[in-house]
N, C-alpha and C positions, 0 to 999 in steps of 0.2 A: 603412473604420473602424478606430479607433483600440482598443487592449489593452484599455483601460476600460470604454469601449461594448460591447465583445463581452462583459467579464464581467458589465456592467450586464444586458445582454441574452439572455444565456445564465440570471442567476440569473430576470430576469422571466417569462422562457419557461419555466420548471420551474416557477414557484409558480402560474403559469395555465393548465398542461397541465391534460389529463381527471386524469390520477396526478400530483398534483403534489408535485415531490420538489428535491433541494436535490444540487450532487453531491457526493458523499463528499472532494475535493480542499479542499472549504471548511471539512473541520476541525482543517485544519493551518499555523492561524494561529501566533504561539506560544506565547499558552494553549494552546491545541489541543494541539501539538507537546508541548508539557510534561506536559501531562493523558495523553496518550496512555504517556510513558515510567513513568507512574504506575501505567497499565493492565496495561504489562505485572509488574509486580511480584506486581503481585493474586495470591492462593490459585487463585480461581477464573481466571484465566487463563491457561490450559497453551502456548500455543502455542510462547509466546516462552524461556519454560525449557525444552520439549521440546526446540525446535528448538537453541537453546544446549547441548543435552547430546550430540542425534546430532552436532552439530559438531564436540564436543568430541572424541567417544569415536573420531571417523573422520576425523579431522587431518589424516593423513598420507595416510587412502588417499585422499581429497579434494584435496589436495595434486598427487597425483600425478594422479590424472586430470585435474586442471584444466593441470600442466605448466605451460610457460614464460606468465606473464603479465606484459605491457608496461604495461599498463594496466588497472587496477581499474577498470569501472563501475559504481558504487553507485544502483542507483534506489531512489528514498525514503529518501533517506540518513538525514533524521533526524537524531539524534547522531549518528553516524556512529562509534556502538560496537561492533554486528555485524562492519559490513569491517575496525575495526580489530582485531579478536580474530584476524582471517585473515591480519595482516600479515605475524607471522612462520612460519607455513609455508607462505603462498601468494609471500611477496616481490615486491610488485608493483613495476615501478619508478615507474608513475604511480598517483596516486587520485584520481578523478572522480567529486567526490559531487554527485547530482540529486537537486533536491526542489522541493515550490511555495512553502516557507517562508523567504525568503530571508534574514530575517535573523537567523533560529534556525540555518539551514546555513551560515551566513558566519562565526558562532559557534563554533558545533562544531568546523566545517574548521580556524580560526585554533588552536583549543585543543591539537587534533590536530597540527598542525603541528610545534610546539614536540614533543611527545612522539617524532616520527618526521621528525626533518630531514635523514634523509637520502631518504627519496619526495616525489617532484613532485607536490604535492597543489593541486586547484582545487575552488571550492563553483562550482556552475550552477545556478540557479534553472530549472525546469521543470515542467512540467505533461505526465506522461508517459500523457495521451490522444492528445498529439502525437508525430506520426513521427519515430522517433529519427533523427539523425544526425549523423555526428561529422567532419566534410571535416578536420578536424587531425589525426584519425587514423587517415586511411586504408591508410597501411602500417604501422600497428602493431597488436600481436596483442592483442587486446579479450577481457576474462573481461567476462561483466554478474552481477552480483549482486546480486538480487529477495527476499530473505527474508521471513519474515513471514508468508506466506500472501496479501499483497497482492494476488495474481494471483485470488484471490478477488471482487477487486471487481469482475471484466470478467466478461462474460458468456460464454458460450464459443465463438462465433462472435468477440468483440471477444478474448480471449484469443488465440488462433487467429494472427487478423492483429498482434497481438502478438510472439508469438514466429517469426512469417514476417519481421517486420518486425528483428529479431533477426538471426536467420541471415540476412539482407542485409548488416545493416552488417558481420558477421563475415568476411564473405568466406570464405568456407572456411576461418578458420582460428579459433582461441577457444572461448570457445561460452559460457553460463548456466547459472550454479550459483544453483537458487531452492530457500525452500523452499516448502509447502502443505499445507492442512490435510486431512487426511483423513476420511471420513465416520468417526461412532461414535456412542456413545447421545445420544437427544437431550438429558437432562438434562444431562449434562455438556457440552453446547456450549450449552443454555439457561443454564445458572450462568456458561460466561463471557461471555457478551453482559449479564447480567444480575445483576453483581456487587454484596455485600450491602450494601457502603462506598457503593456509584451512583457511583463514577468515570466508569462507561461513560456513565450518563447525564448528567455534568457534561459531558463529553467531547459529546456529540449534542447537550446544548441550546446549549452553543456556538458551535456554526456558526452558530446566529441572532443569536447576538451580533457576528460576523464578518459575517456579510451586511450586518448595520445600517451597520457602518463602511463598509464596501464601496459599497455602493448608497443609504443611509440609506433603508433600510425603518427603520418602528418598533417589531419584536418583540419582545413583554415577556417571559422566559421563564417567566413565573409563569404565561402562558398555555397551556400545553405541556409535556409528558411525553414520558419516554420508553418506546419502546414494541422491544421485539425480539422476534421468534419465528423457529422453525424449520421452514422450508418441503420436509415430508417431500419430495413431489415433486419439488419443480427442487431438491436436496440443496443446499438452500443457508438463511444468515441472511438475513434479512431488519430494517432497519432503519430505525426509522419514530418520527418526533415528530408527539406526537397532541395535538389541542385540549382543555385542559379543560375550556372554554366557546365558545360563539362571539365571534371576535374577527373583527376588521377591519384587516389590515396594508396600512400603508401606503409609497407610495412616491415622490416629485416626480412622478414619469408617471404612476401610478396607485394601483390599491387590486385588494385583492381578502379576499372574504368565506370566512373557515372557520366550517364549523360543530364545534357540539360533537362530539367523537368522530373528526373526519375527522383523516386520515392525511398526513402530507407522507414521501416515502420518501427517507431521506438514506443508507444504502448494502445493499448484498448480500455477502453474504461465500462465497461458492460453497464447498465440500469435495466432494473427489474419492477414487477407489479408485486405487492403487497404477498397477492393468494401465491405467484411462484416462486418467491422466492421464500415463504414458509415452508412450501411442500418441499425445495428441494433441502432443506434441513430435514426436515422430516425423515425421509427418502435416506439420508448420507447416515440414518440412526440415532435422531436425538427423539426424544421421546415427547417433550412438550415446546412451544414457541410461545412468548407473548409476546405482542409488538408498540410500537406506540413511535407514532407520527405528528408530522407540525399540522397547522391548519390548511395551507397549501397540498398536503399531502406530496411535498419535492423529497422527502425523505424521511429513512424509515431507521426504529431502533429496534432493535432484537434480542432478547436472552433465550438462546437455545438451551433446554435441559438434558444433561444428558442420565437423569434418574427418573 
């Protein structure tokens, strides 16, 4: 199977599942990546600014925890701004940015290279649901960086496998610097994913336009609306697209009828406690975990050491 046919089959299988779904990785075409940048600037969306404040307030302690950094591997790099804010304190010799949207990533890395010519840089298109493997970095001390609480997109077992993969790649050296959203008042969470400007709605709906380009579906965003809720029993935000009328979606090899009110699941964002998340990292094979949080305990930054 080619990559294109793999993608086509993945999308069609999701749309035809008993609980229809679209993977959150399909948010991130060029438009989606730019919309997410805007989301991080919204008053309601606290994670980005809170994480940034934690990183800034504890920059020296974080650098001390990380130690020597031969290569900084930025997972889900986006516009690379979060990683580049670490360059002065962590001082990586190499920087490798990984993300699903290749064109957007390459542009961001090209701009960054002009600002930091002394750091060897590389943009690598990568789907983080695939196993991490960097054979060219076997003898390098690696620091993985996964900010923004993107780990919340994984279910608990998926997150554990992801962490186990990182400890394996680290080979007893380096570690993982990660940001994670914490459980808090449900109204704060609701506003973060249902902003008053509707940017999160546009971000969610844009996935349909991306799917149209990828596999030639005929989604019309006017047939759908953004729907996000906090599932308290599972400690996660759930994002959906909800049909506002009966609609038939077709593609070259088939079609699917969605009735008014039917949902397509697009994302989960799990929220954690400090103790629970720390234990998950230790269970995955990290040796020690250092943590930093904000005064309201809304967000957590961890450095999990593999040595």
